[in-house]
C-alpha positions in Angstrom: 0.0 0.0 0.0 1.5 3.3 -1.0 1.2 6.3 1.3 1.7 9.8 -0.1 4.8 11.3 1.6 2.9 14.5 2.4 0.3 12.7 4.5 0.1 14.0 8.1 1.6 11.4 10.5 1.1 12.0 14.2 3.6 10.4 16.5 2.6 10.4 20.2 5.7 10.3 22.5 7.8 11.3 19.5 10.6 12.7 21.7 11.1 9.3 23.6 13.9 6.9 22.6 11.8 4.9 20.2 9.6 7.8 19.1 12.6 9.9 18.1 14.0 7.1 16.0 10.6 6.6 14.3 10.5 10.3 13.4 14.1 10.1 12.0 13.2 7.1 9.9 10.1 8.8 8.6 12.2 11.8 7.6 14.8 9.6 5.9 12.0 7.9 4.0 10.9 11.3 2.7 7.8 12.1 4.8 7.4 15.8 5.1 4.3 16.3 7.3 5.0 14.9 10.8 3.5 16.1 14.0 4.9 15.1 17.4 2.6 15.1 20.4 4.7 15.2 23.5 4.9 16.5 27.1 6.1 20.1 27.4 9.8 20.8 27.2 10.8 17.4 25.7 12.2 18.5 22.4 15.6 19.9 23.4 18.7 18.2 22.0 16.8 16.4 19.2 18.5 16.6 15.9 15.2 17.4 14.2 14.0 20.0 16.7 14.2 22.7 14.1 13.2 20.7 11.1 10.5 22.5 9.1 8.9 19.1 8.3 8.2 18.4 12.0 5.6 20.2 14.1 5.7 19.9 17.9 2.6 20.1 20.0 2.8 20.0 23.8 0.1 18.0 25.6 -0.9 15.0 27.6 -2.7 11.9 26.1 -4.8 11.7 29.4 -6.6 14.9 28.4 -8.7 15.4 25.3 -7.3 18.8 24.3 -5.2 19.5 22.3 -5.0 15.7 21.6 -8.3 15.8 19.7 -7.1 18.6 17.4 -3.8 16.7 16.7 -5.6 13.4 15.8 -8.2 15.2 13.7 -5.4 16.7 11.6 -3.7 13.4 11.1 -4.0 10.8 8.4 -2.1 8.2 10.3 -1.2 7.8 14.0 1.8 6.0 15.5 1.1 5.7 19.3 4.3 5.3 21.3 3.5 7.4 24.4 3.6 5.4 27.6 4.8 5.4 31.2 7.2 2.6 32.2 8.0 1.7 35.8 8.8 -1.2 38.0 7.7 0.7 41.1 4.2 -0.4 42.3 3.5 3.1 43.5 3.4 4.2 39.8 0.5 1.8 38.9 -2.1 4.7 39.0 -0.1 6.9 36.7 0.7 4.0 34.4 -3.0 3.1 34.2 -3.9 6.7 33.4 -1.3 7.1 30.7 -1.1 3.6 29.2 -4.8 2.5 29.5 -6.9 5.7 29.6 -4.5 7.6 27.3 -4.6 4.8 24.7 -8.4 4.8 25.0 -8.4 8.5 24.2 -6.2 8.0 21.2 -8.3 5.2 19.8 -11.7 6.8 20.5 -10.7 10.1 18.8 -9.1 8.2 15.9 -12.3 6.2 15.4 -14.3 9.4 15.2 -12.0 11.1 12.8 -10.5 10.4 9.3 -7.4 8.5 10.6 -6.7 5.7 8.1 -4.6 3.6 10.5 -3.2 3.5 14.0 0.0 1.7 14.9 0.0 1.0 18.6 3.4 0.3 20.3 2.8 -2.2 23.0 5.3 -4.4 24.7 6.3 -8.0 25.3 5.1 -7.4 28.8 1.5 -7.2 27.5 1.8 -10.9 26.4 1.9 -12.0 30.0 4.2 -14.5 31.8 3.0 -17.6 33.6 6.3 -18.6 35.2 6.8 -21.4 32.6 9.7 -21.3 30.1 7.5 -21.9 27.1 8.2 -19.8 24.0 5.9 -16.8 24.0 4.3 -15.9 20.7 1.6 -13.6 19.3 -1.0 -16.3 20.0 -0.1 -16.7 23.7 -3.1 -16.2 25.9 -2.8 -13.7 28.7 -3.0 -15.4 32.1 -3.4 -13.5 35.4 -0.2 -14.4 37.2 2.1 -13.2 39.9 4.8 -13.0 37.3 3.1 -10.2 35.4 4.3 -6.7 36.2 2.1 -3.8 36.9 3.4 -2.2 33.7 2.6 -5.4 31.8 -1.0 -5.3 33.2 -1.5 -1.7 32.0 -0.1 -2.5 28.5 -2.4 -5.6 28.3 -5.4 -3.4 29.2 -4.3 -0.8 26.7 -4.3 -3.4 23.9 -7.9 -4.3 24.8 -8.7 -0.7 24.0 -7.0 -1.0 20.6 -8.8 -4.3 19.8 -12.1 -2.8 20.9 -11.6 0.1 18.5 -10.6 -2.3 15.7 -13.9 -4.2 16.1 -15.7 -0.9 15.9 -14.1 -0.3 12.5 -10.7 1.4 13.1 -7.8 0.1 11.1 -4.8 -0.7 13.3 -1.8 -2.9 14.0 0.1 -3.7 17.2 3.8 -4.2 17.7 5.2 -5.8 20.9 8.9 -4.9 21.1 11.2 -6.8 23.5 13.9 -4.9 25.5 14.8 -2.0 23.3 18.5 -1.0 23.1 19.6 2.2 21.5 20.9 5.6 22.4 19.3 8.9 23.5 18.3 9.9 27.0 20.4 7.3 28.9 18.1 7.7 31.9 15.0 6.5 30.1 13.5 3.1 30.7 15.5 0.3 29.1 18.6 2.4 28.4 19.4 2.5 32.1 20.9 -0.9 31.6 24.0 0.8 30.1 24.6 2.8 33.3 24.4 -0.3 35.4 26.9 -2.1 33.2 29.3 0.8 33.2 29.2 1.4 36.9 29.8 -2.3 37.5 27.8 -5.1 39.0 29.3 -7.8 41.2 26.4 -10.1 40.3 24.4 -10.7 37.2 20.7 -11.5 37.0 20.0 -15.1 36.4 17.2 -14.7 33.9 16.9 -13.9 30.2 14.7 -12.0 27.8 14.4 -10.8 24.2 16.3 -7.7 23.0 15.9 -5.6 19.9 17.7 -2.7 18.2 15.7 0.6 18.3 16.5 1.0 14.6 14.9 -2.3 13.8 11.7 -1.4 15.8 11.4 2.0 14.0 12.0 0.4 10.6 9.5 -2.3 11.3 6.8 0.2 12.4 7.2 2.4 9.3 7.0 -0.7 7.0 3.9 -1.8 8.9 2.3 1.6 8.6 2.9 1.5 4.8 1.5 -2.0 4.5 -2.1 -3.3 4.0 -1.8 -5.2 7.3 -4.9 -4.6 9.5 -5.9 -6.1 12.8 -2.7 -8.0 13.5 0.1 -7.9 16.1 3.8 -8.7 15.8 6.5 -9.5 18.4 9.5 -7.4 17.3 12.6 -8.9 18.8 16.1 -9.6 17.5 16.5 -12.7 19.6 16.6 -14.1 23.1 19.6 -13.7 25.4 20.5 -14.2 29.0 21.1 -11.2 31.2 24.5 -12.7 32.0 25.5 -12.4 28.3 24.0 -8.9 28.0 26.2 -7.6 30.8 29.3 -9.5 29.6 29.0 -8.0 26.2 28.2 -4.5 27.4 31.1 -4.6 29.8 33.4 -5.7 27.0 32.1 -2.9 24.7 32.7 -0.3 27.5 36.0 -1.8 28.7 34.6 -2.3 32.1 34.7 -5.2 34.6 31.9 -7.7 34.0 29.9 -9.3 36.8 31.2 -12.8 37.5 28.7 -14.4 39.8 25.0 -15.2 39.5 22.8 -13.2 41.9 21.5 -15.5 44.7 17.7 -15.3 45.3 18.2 -14.8 49.1 20.4 -11.8 48.4 18.0 -10.2 46.0 15.1 -10.8 48.4 17.0 -8.9 51.1 18.1 -6.2 48.7 14.7 -5.1 47.4 13.3 -5.0 51.0 16.2 -2.8 52.2 15.7 -0.6 49.1 12.0 -0.3 49.9 12.7 0.9 53.5 15.4 3.3 52.2 12.9 4.9 49.8 10.2 5.2 52.5 12.6 7.1 54.6 14.2 9.3 51.9 11.2 9.5 49.5 13.6 8.7 46.7 12.9 6.5 43.7 13.9 2.8 44.2 16.8 1.5 42.3 15.7 -2.1 42.8 12.1 -3.3 43.4 10.4 -6.6 44.0 9.1 -6.5 40.4 12.4 -5.8 38.8 14.1 -8.6 40.8 11.3 -11.0 39.8 11.5 -9.9 36.1 15.3 -10.3 35.7 15.3 -13.7 37.5 13.0 -15.2 34.8 13.9 -16.8 31.5 11.3 -15.4 29.0 11.8 -16.4 25.4 9.9 -14.8 22.5 9.1 -16.1 19.1 9.9 -13.6 16.4 9.0 -15.8 13.4 5.9 -13.8 12.4 7.9 -10.6 12.1 10.5 -12.4 10.0 7.7 -13.4 7.6 6.7 -9.8 7.2 8.3 -8.3 4.1 11.2 -10.7 4.7 12.2 -8.5 7.6 15.7 -9.1 9.1 17.2 -7.9 12.4 20.6 -6.6 13.1 22.9 -9.0 14.8 22.6 -8.8 18.6 26.3 -8.5 19.2 26.6 -5.6 16.9 23.7 -3.8 18.6 25.2 -4.4 22.1 28.7 -3.3 21.1 27.6 -0.2 19.1 25.5 1.3 21.9 28.0 0.2 24.6 30.6 2.2 22.7 28.3 5.2 22.5 27.5 5.1 26.2 31.2 4.9 27.0 31.8 8.1 24.9 29.0 9.8 26.7 30.5 9.0 30.1 34.0 10.0 28.9 32.5 13.4 27.9 31.3 13.9 31.5 34.7 13.6 33.0 
Protein backbone atom coordinates (compact mmCIF):
# COMPACT_ATOMS: atom_id res chain seq x y z
CA UNK A 1 0.00 0.00 0.00
CA UNK A 2 1.47 3.34 -1.05
CA UNK A 3 1.22 6.33 1.26
CA UNK A 4 1.74 9.82 -0.06
CA UNK A 5 4.82 11.34 1.58
CA UNK A 6 2.89 14.51 2.42
CA UNK A 7 0.25 12.69 4.47
CA UNK A 8 0.08 13.99 8.06
CA UNK A 9 1.57 11.42 10.46
CA UNK A 10 1.09 11.98 14.18
CA UNK A 11 3.61 10.36 16.53
CA UNK A 12 2.63 10.40 20.20
CA UNK A 13 5.66 10.26 22.46
CA UNK A 14 7.81 11.31 19.53
CA UNK A 15 10.61 12.66 21.74
CA UNK A 16 11.14 9.34 23.56
CA UNK A 17 13.90 6.91 22.64
CA UNK A 18 11.77 4.90 20.21
CA UNK A 19 9.57 7.80 19.13
CA UNK A 20 12.57 9.90 18.10
CA UNK A 21 13.98 7.06 16.00
CA UNK A 22 10.60 6.62 14.31
CA UNK A 23 10.54 10.31 13.42
CA UNK A 24 14.09 10.12 12.04
CA UNK A 25 13.19 7.10 9.94
CA UNK A 26 10.08 8.81 8.58
CA UNK A 27 12.20 11.81 7.60
CA UNK A 28 14.78 9.55 5.94
CA UNK A 29 11.98 7.92 3.96
CA UNK A 30 10.88 11.32 2.67
CA UNK A 31 7.83 12.05 4.81
CA UNK A 32 7.35 15.80 5.07
CA UNK A 33 4.35 16.34 7.32
CA UNK A 34 5.02 14.92 10.77
CA UNK A 35 3.47 16.08 14.03
CA UNK A 36 4.86 15.10 17.41
CA UNK A 37 2.59 15.09 20.43
CA UNK A 38 4.73 15.24 23.55
CA UNK A 39 4.89 16.51 27.08
CA UNK A 40 6.05 20.08 27.45
CA UNK A 41 9.76 20.78 27.17
CA UNK A 42 10.76 17.41 25.73
CA UNK A 43 12.19 18.46 22.36
CA UNK A 44 15.56 19.87 23.42
CA UNK A 45 18.70 18.22 22.04
CA UNK A 46 16.83 16.42 19.24
CA UNK A 47 18.53 16.64 15.85
CA UNK A 48 15.18 17.35 14.17
CA UNK A 49 14.02 19.96 16.73
CA UNK A 50 14.19 22.75 14.13
CA UNK A 51 13.24 20.70 11.07
CA UNK A 52 10.48 22.49 9.12
CA UNK A 53 8.89 19.12 8.31
CA UNK A 54 8.20 18.45 11.99
CA UNK A 55 5.58 20.18 14.11
CA UNK A 56 5.73 19.88 17.89
CA UNK A 57 2.58 20.06 20.00
CA UNK A 58 2.75 19.98 23.80
CA UNK A 59 0.08 18.03 25.59
CA UNK A 60 -0.91 14.97 27.56
CA UNK A 61 -2.73 11.94 26.15
CA UNK A 62 -4.76 11.67 29.35
CA UNK A 63 -6.61 14.87 28.43
CA UNK A 64 -8.69 15.37 25.30
CA UNK A 65 -7.32 18.75 24.28
CA UNK A 66 -5.16 19.46 22.34
CA UNK A 67 -4.96 15.71 21.62
CA UNK A 68 -8.27 15.80 19.74
CA UNK A 69 -7.10 18.57 17.41
CA UNK A 70 -3.84 16.73 16.66
CA UNK A 71 -5.55 13.45 15.79
CA UNK A 72 -8.22 15.16 13.72
CA UNK A 73 -5.42 16.73 11.64
CA UNK A 74 -3.73 13.35 11.13
CA UNK A 75 -4.01 10.79 8.35
CA UNK A 76 -2.06 8.18 10.33
CA UNK A 77 -1.19 7.79 14.02
CA UNK A 78 1.81 6.02 15.54
CA UNK A 79 1.09 5.74 19.26
CA UNK A 80 4.27 5.27 21.31
CA UNK A 81 3.51 7.41 24.38
CA UNK A 82 3.60 5.37 27.60
CA UNK A 83 4.84 5.39 31.17
CA UNK A 84 7.23 2.61 32.19
CA UNK A 85 8.04 1.72 35.79
CA UNK A 86 8.79 -1.25 38.03
CA UNK A 87 7.67 0.73 41.07
CA UNK A 88 4.20 -0.43 42.25
CA UNK A 89 3.52 3.10 43.48
CA UNK A 90 3.36 4.17 39.82
CA UNK A 91 0.48 1.83 38.94
CA UNK A 92 -2.07 4.65 39.02
CA UNK A 93 -0.14 6.92 36.69
CA UNK A 94 0.70 3.98 34.40
CA UNK A 95 -3.00 3.10 34.22
CA UNK A 96 -3.91 6.71 33.44
CA UNK A 97 -1.31 7.09 30.68
CA UNK A 98 -1.10 3.58 29.24
CA UNK A 99 -4.75 2.54 29.46
CA UNK A 100 -6.88 5.69 29.63
CA UNK A 101 -4.51 7.59 27.33
CA UNK A 102 -4.64 4.81 24.74
CA UNK A 103 -8.43 4.76 24.99
CA UNK A 104 -8.41 8.49 24.21
CA UNK A 105 -6.16 7.99 21.18
CA UNK A 106 -8.30 5.18 19.80
CA UNK A 107 -11.66 6.84 20.50
CA UNK A 108 -10.66 10.08 18.82
CA UNK A 109 -9.09 8.23 15.89
CA UNK A 110 -12.27 6.20 15.40
CA UNK A 111 -14.30 9.39 15.21
CA UNK A 112 -11.96 11.12 12.78
CA UNK A 113 -10.51 10.43 9.33
CA UNK A 114 -7.42 8.53 10.61
CA UNK A 115 -6.71 5.75 8.14
CA UNK A 116 -4.60 3.57 10.45
CA UNK A 117 -3.18 3.48 13.97
CA UNK A 118 0.05 1.68 14.85
CA UNK A 119 0.00 0.95 18.57
CA UNK A 120 3.35 0.33 20.26
CA UNK A 121 2.77 -2.18 23.01
CA UNK A 122 5.35 -4.40 24.74
CA UNK A 123 6.26 -8.04 25.26
CA UNK A 124 5.10 -7.38 28.83
CA UNK A 125 1.54 -7.22 27.47
CA UNK A 126 1.79 -10.87 26.37
CA UNK A 127 1.94 -12.03 29.97
CA UNK A 128 4.16 -14.47 31.82
CA UNK A 129 2.98 -17.58 33.62
CA UNK A 130 6.28 -18.58 35.19
CA UNK A 131 6.82 -21.36 32.65
CA UNK A 132 9.67 -21.33 30.13
CA UNK A 133 7.49 -21.92 27.08
CA UNK A 134 8.17 -19.85 23.96
CA UNK A 135 5.90 -16.80 23.97
CA UNK A 136 4.26 -15.85 20.67
CA UNK A 137 1.55 -13.55 19.34
CA UNK A 138 -1.02 -16.27 20.04
CA UNK A 139 -0.06 -16.67 23.69
CA UNK A 140 -3.12 -16.19 25.89
CA UNK A 141 -2.84 -13.70 28.72
CA UNK A 142 -2.97 -15.40 32.11
CA UNK A 143 -3.41 -13.53 35.37
CA UNK A 144 -0.23 -14.41 37.18
CA UNK A 145 2.06 -13.19 39.92
CA UNK A 146 4.78 -13.03 37.28
CA UNK A 147 3.07 -10.19 35.40
CA UNK A 148 4.32 -6.71 36.22
CA UNK A 149 2.05 -3.76 36.91
CA UNK A 150 3.44 -2.22 33.73
CA UNK A 151 2.57 -5.40 31.81
CA UNK A 152 -0.97 -5.32 33.17
CA UNK A 153 -1.49 -1.75 31.97
CA UNK A 154 -0.08 -2.52 28.51
CA UNK A 155 -2.36 -5.57 28.25
CA UNK A 156 -5.37 -3.44 29.17
CA UNK A 157 -4.25 -0.80 26.67
CA UNK A 158 -4.26 -3.44 23.94
CA UNK A 159 -7.85 -4.27 24.81
CA UNK A 160 -8.74 -0.68 24.01
CA UNK A 161 -7.01 -1.02 20.64
CA UNK A 162 -8.80 -4.29 19.82
CA UNK A 163 -12.13 -2.78 20.86
CA UNK A 164 -11.57 0.10 18.48
CA UNK A 165 -10.60 -2.33 15.71
CA UNK A 166 -13.85 -4.25 16.12
CA UNK A 167 -15.66 -0.92 15.90
CA UNK A 168 -14.06 -0.31 12.50
CA UNK A 169 -10.70 1.42 13.13
CA UNK A 170 -7.79 0.05 11.07
CA UNK A 171 -4.83 -0.73 13.31
CA UNK A 172 -1.81 -2.94 14.01
CA UNK A 173 0.09 -3.68 17.22
CA UNK A 174 3.82 -4.18 17.73
CA UNK A 175 5.22 -5.83 20.86
CA UNK A 176 8.92 -4.90 21.09
CA UNK A 177 11.20 -6.76 23.45
CA UNK A 178 13.87 -4.93 25.50
CA UNK A 179 14.79 -1.97 23.27
CA UNK A 180 18.45 -1.00 23.06
CA UNK A 181 19.62 2.23 21.47
CA UNK A 182 20.93 5.64 22.41
CA UNK A 183 19.34 8.90 23.46
CA UNK A 184 18.33 9.86 26.98
CA UNK A 185 20.36 7.32 28.93
CA UNK A 186 18.07 7.74 31.95
CA UNK A 187 15.00 6.53 30.06
CA UNK A 188 13.51 3.08 30.70
CA UNK A 189 15.53 0.28 29.11
CA UNK A 190 18.60 2.44 28.41
CA UNK A 191 19.39 2.51 32.12
CA UNK A 192 20.93 -0.92 31.64
CA UNK A 193 23.99 0.78 30.10
CA UNK A 194 24.62 2.80 33.26
CA UNK A 195 24.39 -0.33 35.39
CA UNK A 196 26.88 -2.13 33.17
CA UNK A 197 29.27 0.82 33.16
CA UNK A 198 29.16 1.42 36.91
CA UNK A 199 29.76 -2.27 37.47
CA UNK A 200 27.76 -5.07 39.05
CA UNK A 201 29.32 -7.80 41.16
CA UNK A 202 26.45 -10.14 40.32
CA UNK A 203 24.43 -10.71 37.16
CA UNK A 204 20.68 -11.48 37.01
CA UNK A 205 20.00 -15.14 36.36
CA UNK A 206 17.16 -14.75 33.87
CA UNK A 207 16.92 -13.85 30.22
CA UNK A 208 14.74 -11.97 27.76
CA UNK A 209 14.44 -10.79 24.18
CA UNK A 210 16.32 -7.73 22.96
CA UNK A 211 15.95 -5.58 19.86
CA UNK A 212 17.74 -2.67 18.24
CA UNK A 213 15.72 0.56 18.30
CA UNK A 214 16.55 1.02 14.61
CA UNK A 215 14.87 -2.30 13.80
CA UNK A 216 11.75 -1.38 15.77
CA UNK A 217 11.39 1.99 14.04
CA UNK A 218 12.02 0.44 10.62
CA UNK A 219 9.45 -2.30 11.26
CA UNK A 220 6.83 0.22 12.41
CA UNK A 221 7.20 2.39 9.32
CA UNK A 222 6.97 -0.66 7.03
CA UNK A 223 3.90 -1.80 8.92
CA UNK A 224 2.35 1.64 8.57
CA UNK A 225 2.87 1.50 4.80
CA UNK A 226 1.47 -2.03 4.48
CA UNK A 227 -2.08 -3.31 4.04
CA UNK A 228 -1.81 -5.24 7.32
CA UNK A 229 -4.86 -4.65 9.50
CA UNK A 230 -5.92 -6.12 12.83
CA UNK A 231 -2.68 -7.99 13.55
CA UNK A 232 0.06 -7.92 16.15
CA UNK A 233 3.78 -8.65 15.83
CA UNK A 234 6.47 -9.49 18.36
CA UNK A 235 9.47 -7.37 17.32
CA UNK A 236 12.57 -8.93 18.81
CA UNK A 237 16.06 -9.57 17.48
CA UNK A 238 16.50 -12.70 19.57
CA UNK A 239 16.64 -14.15 23.06
CA UNK A 240 19.61 -13.74 25.36
CA UNK A 241 20.52 -14.20 29.02
CA UNK A 242 21.13 -11.18 31.23
CA UNK A 243 24.54 -12.68 31.95
CA UNK A 244 25.49 -12.43 28.28
CA UNK A 245 24.01 -8.93 28.00
CA UNK A 246 26.18 -7.62 30.84
CA UNK A 247 29.27 -9.50 29.63
CA UNK A 248 29.00 -8.00 26.16
CA UNK A 249 28.19 -4.50 27.42
CA UNK A 250 31.13 -4.60 29.82
CA UNK A 251 33.37 -5.70 26.96
CA UNK A 252 32.14 -2.87 24.74
CA UNK A 253 32.71 -0.33 27.52
CA UNK A 254 36.04 -1.78 28.66
CA UNK A 255 34.61 -2.29 32.14
CA UNK A 256 34.71 -5.17 34.58
CA UNK A 257 31.92 -7.68 33.98
CA UNK A 258 29.89 -9.32 36.76
CA UNK A 259 31.22 -12.80 37.47
CA UNK A 260 28.68 -14.40 39.82
CA UNK A 261 24.95 -15.18 39.54
CA UNK A 262 22.80 -13.16 41.93
CA UNK A 263 21.48 -15.48 44.69
CA UNK A 264 17.73 -15.33 45.33
CA UNK A 265 18.22 -14.77 49.06
CA UNK A 266 20.43 -11.75 48.44
CA UNK A 267 17.97 -10.18 45.98
CA UNK A 268 15.13 -10.81 48.41
CA UNK A 269 16.97 -8.86 51.09
CA UNK A 270 18.09 -6.17 48.66
CA UNK A 271 14.65 -5.10 47.42
CA UNK A 272 13.34 -5.01 51.00
CA UNK A 273 16.21 -2.80 52.15
CA UNK A 274 15.67 -0.57 49.12
CA UNK A 275 11.97 -0.27 49.93
CA UNK A 276 12.74 0.88 53.48
CA UNK A 277 15.36 3.34 52.21
CA UNK A 278 12.88 4.90 49.80
CA UNK A 279 10.19 5.15 52.47
CA UNK A 280 12.61 7.10 54.65
CA UNK A 281 14.15 9.28 51.95
CA UNK A 282 11.18 9.52 49.53
CA UNK A 283 13.56 8.74 46.69
CA UNK A 284 12.86 6.48 43.71
CA UNK A 285 13.89 2.84 44.22
CA UNK A 286 16.84 1.46 42.27
CA UNK A 287 15.66 -2.11 42.80
CA UNK A 288 12.10 -3.30 43.39
CA UNK A 289 10.44 -6.64 43.99
CA UNK A 290 9.09 -6.48 40.43
CA UNK A 291 12.45 -5.77 38.81
CA UNK A 292 14.09 -8.58 40.78
CA UNK A 293 11.35 -11.00 39.79
CA UNK A 294 11.52 -9.95 36.14
CA UNK A 295 15.28 -10.30 35.72
CA UNK A 296 15.32 -13.70 37.46
CA UNK A 297 12.96 -15.20 34.85
CA UNK A 298 13.85 -16.77 31.51
CA UNK A 299 11.33 -15.37 29.03
CA UNK A 300 11.80 -16.41 25.40
CA UNK A 301 9.95 -14.79 22.51
CA UNK A 302 9.07 -16.12 19.07
CA UNK A 303 9.90 -13.56 16.36
CA UNK A 304 9.05 -15.80 13.40
CA UNK A 305 5.93 -13.83 12.44
CA UNK A 306 7.90 -10.60 12.13
CA UNK A 307 10.53 -12.39 10.03
CA UNK A 308 7.75 -13.40 7.64
CA UNK A 309 6.66 -9.77 7.17
CA UNK A 310 8.32 -8.27 4.06
CA UNK A 311 11.23 -10.70 4.66
CA UNK A 312 12.21 -8.49 7.59
CA UNK A 313 15.66 -9.10 9.08
CA UNK A 314 17.17 -7.89 12.35
CA UNK A 315 20.63 -6.58 13.12
CA UNK A 316 22.95 -9.02 14.84
CA UNK A 317 22.56 -8.78 18.61
CA UNK A 318 26.31 -8.55 19.21
CA UNK A 319 26.60 -5.56 16.86
CA UNK A 320 23.72 -3.82 18.62
CA UNK A 321 25.16 -4.39 22.08
CA UNK A 322 28.68 -3.31 21.13
CA UNK A 323 27.57 -0.24 19.15
CA UNK A 324 25.49 1.28 21.93
CA UNK A 325 27.96 0.23 24.61
CA UNK A 326 30.57 2.24 22.72
CA UNK A 327 28.28 5.24 22.49
CA UNK A 328 27.53 5.12 26.19
CA UNK A 329 31.25 4.91 26.96
CA UNK A 330 31.80 8.05 24.86
CA UNK A 331 28.97 9.75 26.73
CA UNK A 332 30.54 8.96 30.12
CA UNK A 333 33.99 10.04 28.93
CA UNK A 334 32.55 13.42 27.91
CA UNK A 335 31.25 13.91 31.46
CA UNK A 336 34.71 13.55 32.97
